[in-house]
N, C-alpha and C positions, 0 to 999 in steps of 0.2 A: 703349426703357425705358418702364415703366409710370409715368406721372407723377402723375395725379390720378384720383379716382373709381375706385380700385382695389378693386372688389368682390371678395368671396370667390370668386365664379365666375370672374372675370377673373384672379385670382391663380393659379387652377388651370390655366386654358386657355392663358394667355399664354406661359409657358415651353415648353409642348408645341408650340405653333405656331412659336415661335422656333427650337427645336431642329430641327423638321421642315424649315423653310426653309433653315437653315444646313447641315444634313447631306444633305438629299435634293435640293435645288435649286441652291444655290450651285455645287457641283462640276460641274454639267452645263449651266449656263445658256449659256455661250459656245459650246459645241458645238451646242446646240439652235438658237441664233440663226443659225448657219451652215448649217443644214439647211433644206430645204423644209418648210413647216409640216406637210404630210401625214406626213412622216417623223418630225418632232419629236412629232407628236400621238400616235404609237404609244407613245413613251416617257412622254409626259405622262399618258396614260390609265392607265398602270401606277402613276404617282405619285398620280393622283386616287383610284384604288382603295385605295391605301395610306392616304390621308388619310381616306377613309370608314371603313376598318377601325379606325383609331385614334380615331374619334369626333370628327374635326376638320372635318367636311364642312359647308359653308354655315353658318357660325356665326351669321349674321344671321337665319336662318330659325327659326321656332318648332320646338320639339322634335317636335311631332306631324308636321311636314313633313320630318323628317330632319336638322334643324339643331341648334343649341345654344341658340338663343333669346336671344342677346345684345342688349342695348339699343344704341341708336345710339352712345352715348359709349363703351360697352365695345367695340363693333365697331370704332370709330375707332382704337383703340389696337392691336388685332390686325391691322387693315388696313394700318397703317404697317409692320408686320413683313412682311406679304405683299408689299408694294410694293418691298422691297429687292431683288427679282429680277423680271425682266420676266414670268415665268410664275407668280408667286405667287398672284395672284388667280384665275387660270384653274384652277390645281390644286385650289383649295378651293371652286370653283364660285361665286366672288364677282366674276367679271369683268363689265365693261361689254361690250355693252349688256344682257346677260342679267339682271344683278341689278336693273336698273331695270325691265325688262319683267316680271320675277317680282313685284316689289313692286306694279307697276301692275295686273297680272292678279289678284293676290291680293285686291285691293280691288274691282275693277270688272268683271272678266270673268265671264261666265255659268258656271254649273256645267258645262255642256257643254264650253266652251272650257277650263275649268280641268282637267277630267278628260282631255281629248284632248291638250292642249298644255302646260298649266302643270305637271302632275305629272311628265312626262318631262323637262321643262326643269329642274325642281328637282332631279331625280335625276341630271342631267348626261348623259342619254341623247341629247339633241338640243341644238342651239344656236339662237339667234334673232337678229334684227336689228331696228333701229328706224329707220324711213324717214320723215324729216321735212324735212331741208334740201334746197333746190332751187337749182341754179346760176343760175337766172334771177331769183331774188329774194334780198334781203338776209336772211341767216340770223339776224341779230340780232333780227328781229321775226317770230315764228312765225305771226302772223295773216295774213301775206302769203304766198300760195302759189297755184300754178296747178293743182295736181293736183285732179281732181274724182272723185267717186264718185256716179254717177247711179243712182237706184233704178229697177229694171226688174222688176216683179213681185216675186218673192221673192229677188232678187239685186241686189248693187251692181255696177255696171260702172265700173272704175277706170281712169283715164287720167292719166298725168303723168310727170314726169321728176325723179328724186331723185338726190342724190349724197352722199358721205360717210356712206353707210349702213354703219357699221362692222360687220365680220364677216359681211356678206351672203354671202360666198363659203363655201359649205358649210353655211349655216344651214338650218333646217327651215321657218321661217316668218318673215315680217316683220310688224311692227305699223306700219301706214301711216297717216299724217296726210293727210286729203283733205277737200276742201270737199264737203259733202253738201247744202248749201243756200246758194247764192251770193246769195240775196236777204235772208238774215238779217243781223243786226247783226254787225259785224266779229269779235266774240268768240264768236259762236254759229254761224258758217258751217261750221266743220270738225268732223270726227269721227275717231275712231281705229278702224281695221278690221284684223283679222288676215287676212293673205294667205299661204297656203302657197306656198313658192317654186316648187313644181312646177305651179302654176296656169298655164294657157295665157295668154300675154301678159305674163308676168313675165320680163323679160330683163335679166340682169346683163351690162351692156355691157363693163365692165372693172373691175379693181382700180386705183384711182387712185394713181399714183406720188407718194410724199411725199418730197421732197428726194432723188429718185432711187431710193427703195425702194418697189417695187410691192407687195410682200408677198403673202400668200395665206392662205386659211383664216381663222382668228380674227384673225390679225395683218394685217388689210387693211381698206380703205375702198372700198365699191363704188359705182359709178354705175349706176343702174337706170332702165329705161324700163318703164312700165306701159302696155300697149296692150290696151284692151278686156278687162282682167282681170275675170272674173266670180267673185264669191264670194257665198255665201249671206248673207242678212240676219243670220242667227244668229252671224256672225263679227264683228258690231259689238261694240266694247268700251265699256261704259258706255252713256249715252244719246246719241242722235243730237244733234249740235250741242255736245257737251261736250268736243270735242277740245282746245280751247285750255286749258280748266281742267285737264284731265287732263295735258296737257303741262307746265303749271306745277307741278302736284302731283308729277309724275315728276322734273322737273328740279331741284326743291328739294333732296331727298335726294341726287339725282345729283351735284349740285355739292359736297355734303359728301363723298360718296364719292371724287370726283376729288381734293379737297384732302387727304384722308387719304392717298391714293396718292402725291400729289406730295411730301408730307412724308417718306414712306418712301424715295422716290427721292433726296430731298435728303440724308437721313441716310446712305444708302449712298455717294453721291457725296462727301459730307464725309469719310467714313471713308477712301475711296480717296485723296482729296486729302491728308489728314494722313499716311497711310502713305507716299505718294510724297514728301512734304516731308521725312520722316525718313530715307527710304532713299536719296534722290538725292544722290550725291556730286558736289560742284561742281568737284572736281579740285584744289582748293587747301586741302584739309583741312577744308572747311566743308560743311555740309549745306544743302539748299535751304530747309529750315525755319528756318534761322538768319537768313534774309533778312527784313527788316522788312516788305516788301510782302506776302510770303507770310503772315507772322504777322498782318498786318491782315486779310487775306482770311479766315483761319481764325477770328479773333475775331469778325469781322462775320457770318460764316456761322453760327457757333455761336449767337450772339445772335438772329439772324433766324429760324433754324429753331425755336429754343425759343419765340419769340414767335408764330410761325405755328402751332405745335402747340397752344399754349394758346388761341389764337383759335378754332381748329377745334373743340377739345374744348368750349369754351364754347358755340359754335353748336350742336354736337351735343347737349349737355345741355339747351339751351333747346328744341330740337326734341323731345327726349324728354318734356319737361315740358308743352310748350304747343303743339306742332305746327309745321309749316313756315311757316305764315302769320305766326305770332308771331316766328319767327326770320328773317324776310325780310331785314331790314337786316344781321343778322349773317352770313347766307349771302352777300349781295352783297359784304360787306367781305372775307370770306375768299377769295372767288373771285378777285378781282383781286390781293389782297395775296399770297396763297400762290403764285399763278401767277408773279408777278414774282420772288419769292424763289427759286422753282424755277429760273428761267432764270439768275439771278445765281449761284447755287451751282454749277449745271452749268458755266457759263462759267468760273468761277474754277477748278473742278476740271480742266477741259480745259486751261486756261492753265498750271496747275501741272504737268500731265503733258507739256507741250510738244507736239511733233509727234505723240507717241504718242497724245495725247488726241483727235486728229481721225481716228485710224485705227479700224478695227473690231476691234482687238486688246483693247479694253476695252469696257465697257458704255456709256461716256460718249457716244460718237458715236451709238449707237442711241437713247439717251434724248434727246439734243439734237435729232435729226431728228424724233422722234415726239412730243416734248413741247413743241416750239415752238408747236404749236397750242393749248397750254393757255391762252394769252392770247386765243384766238379762239373755240374751241368752247364750247358751253353759254352763249353770250352773250359777246361781246368785252368786254375789261376796261373799255373806255370807256363801254359801256352800263351796266355795273354801278356804275361810279363816279358816273355821272349819276343813276342811280336812287337810290343811297344819298344823294347830296347833296340831291336834291329832297325825299326823305323827311325828312331832317334839317331842311331849311329850312322845310318846312311847319310844323314844331313851333315855329318862330319867327314864324309868321304870314305867310310869303310864299306868295302864290297862284300856283301853277304849273299 
């Protein structure tokens, strides 16, 4: 539902995206999830072409780049619609990690990198991945990493071990976070460098199984070894030593993107829970929805989803007006709040479905497997809570 900040442009595009998702994607989503991604991708590319033809492609991009030019708060509301199906964001070319890489390269990549890599990425001709997290270091603090990029003439030589590089399988290039100056201050050691995956020394070791689901293609998380990967200095994104600042700039909007998507998942799971509560005959002339416990779950879920939505839209509006730095506390709050609501709503929906809920006959088990990480990635909830609390306490004079 469009709730607030319903601009004339949003009023026009919102029902079109809603209709597309419900007519083109809902009927095929379960079949696609049961196929290898390479098979599913053939069908999804047809849907992507149709989205382009209807003028619904990459709504967050400026019109000159083939998008619609929606603001963050406008995009938040259509993003929720896309998230009602696992393939929604992919079909509209709004999927992670590409959307974050596109935003990053728009601002900081050279003209050369934009023309060679960004343009086909925006057009959906290639995919990308973002290589930052390492198994040997706590992912909650991106300043700690072992990957290095040593300058040798006109090239960087990259060595390191990364994992949870989402969608590395089949990607065209990775944006790698690596230390380019180990002697610099902790916030100026790292840089971001674009590495084509066909570079010698780039080795995708495996797709990491997530609760038993290895996945492939875009629906996967890769473990990568970089062994003497040589790339030209021209593949540096931004300035050398700016990797931490770029990561923070990328992750701010990224967290809003995640929260938008989680609310869409909550809304679809809520619909499934309500339908099951109405349809399920208890055998004694009553329906499951007549049980007070189920009614409590439905009431709590409705209130929590609404609250989460308004929090995210508020954060998105603040970012539109003042940028991600000004919205820092709001982003921290929605990250842990919405992630928690997501898991609560999914758990209630699964419980309402009984044994059916833990099978792959519904979307619920897929989402539960792959979204449990919501409370971990892009900074664990505990870190965001601590960051928000410290910021608040500083306003009261506490020195931390």
